[in-house]
Structures are given as structure tokens and as C-alpha cells.
N, C-alpha and C positions, 0 to 999 in steps of 0.2 A: 504494500500500500504506500509506504514512504517513497519507494522508487517511482511509482506512478505520479505521486505529488511532485517529486523533484523534476521529472521529465516535463510535466505540465507547467511548472513554474519557469523552467528554462525556456520553453516554447513561448510562453506568454511574454517574458522579458525580451526575448529576441524579436518577436513580432512587434512589440511596442516600440522598440528602438528603430526597427525598420520603418514603421509607419511615421514616426516623428521625423526621420531623415527624408521622407518623401513629401513633407508638408509644403504646400504651395504658399509662397509669401508674395505680397505686393511690395514692389520697390518703386520709390519715387526718386528720380534724379531731377534736381532743380538748380537753375543758375542763381547765383547770389552775387550781386554787384555791390561794390563799396568796401569790401574787405581788403585791408592793406597789411595786416600783421598777424602773428600767431594769437594774439589776444582776441582779435576779431573771430578767428576760427573757434577758439575756446567758447566765447559767448554764444555764437550761433549753434555750436554743437550742444551746449548745455541747454539752451532753450528748446531745441528740437527734441532732445532726449527726454524732456519732461512730458511730451505729448502722449495722450492716451493711445495705447496699442503699438507704440514704437518699440522695436526690439534692439535696433542698432542704428547708429548715425555715424557717417563719415563725412567730414567737411574738408575740402581741398582749397587751400589758398592759391595754389598754382593754377588749378583748373577753374577757380571761381565757381565752385559747384558743391552742392550737398547731396548725399545719397542717404535716403531714409529707408530702412528695411523694417517692414511691419511684422508683428507677431503672426504666426500662421492663422489664417482665417479672418484676419482683421483688415479693414480697408482704411486707407489714408484719408484724413480730413484735410483737403487741400487748402481750405480757408484758414484752418488752424495752423498749418505749416507756413503759409504766407504771413500770418500774424506773428508767429514766433520769430521769423526772420526779420520782419519789420520792427518788432519790439527789441531785437538785438541791435538795431540801428542800421540795417541794410535793406537792400531792395531785392525782392524775389523776382525771378525771371520766368522763363518758359519751363514747363513741367514735362517730364517724360515718365509715364507710368507704365510699368510692365509687371508681369508675373514671373516668378522663378522658384525652383525648388532646390537651387544650388547654394543659397546663402547660408 
């Protein structure tokens, strides 16, 4: 009986990990104008990271762009993203929204 429980537990754990690895995430790439220094990047990243449903944020001073990766099953609130960028003192630009299961 214990052996059956052990096999079931291993199967459930393995399947759960596989399912999580295949979760589809929404990704938003957005232009951010006005950033000139690492502190600009820090403030923008901090504001975006506080938004509901955000899993990961990457802000590039060189590319003048932010990438927001949402938690699996969550959709980005573009108005909230624009407001977070504006509140950090910068100007949001064009958005590129796509899906991925690689992040």
C-alpha cells in the first residue's frame, strides 16, 4: 500500500511540475521614453513590479523599453502599466502584447 502511495505521489508531483512549466503567460513589451540613468530604471521597475498579476519586470535603459511578464492566466492592465510608468516620471510608448510559455 505504501509503495502505491509513493508511486502516486511521485506521479502527481511530476505532472504538477510539468503543467506549471507549460503555463501560458502574457508578456507586454512597452517603450519608455525619458529614462536617462540607472535610477530611472530602478523607479520604473519598482512601480511596474507592484502591479496586480505581475510576475517579472525587466527594464532596459539601453533599449528604452520595459518587459512585463504576467503570472500564468493573468492579463495585463495596460492603463495601469501606463500609469505606473507615468507616475515614475516617464512616458509610455507603443505596446507589444504576446503570449509565451517560455518565460
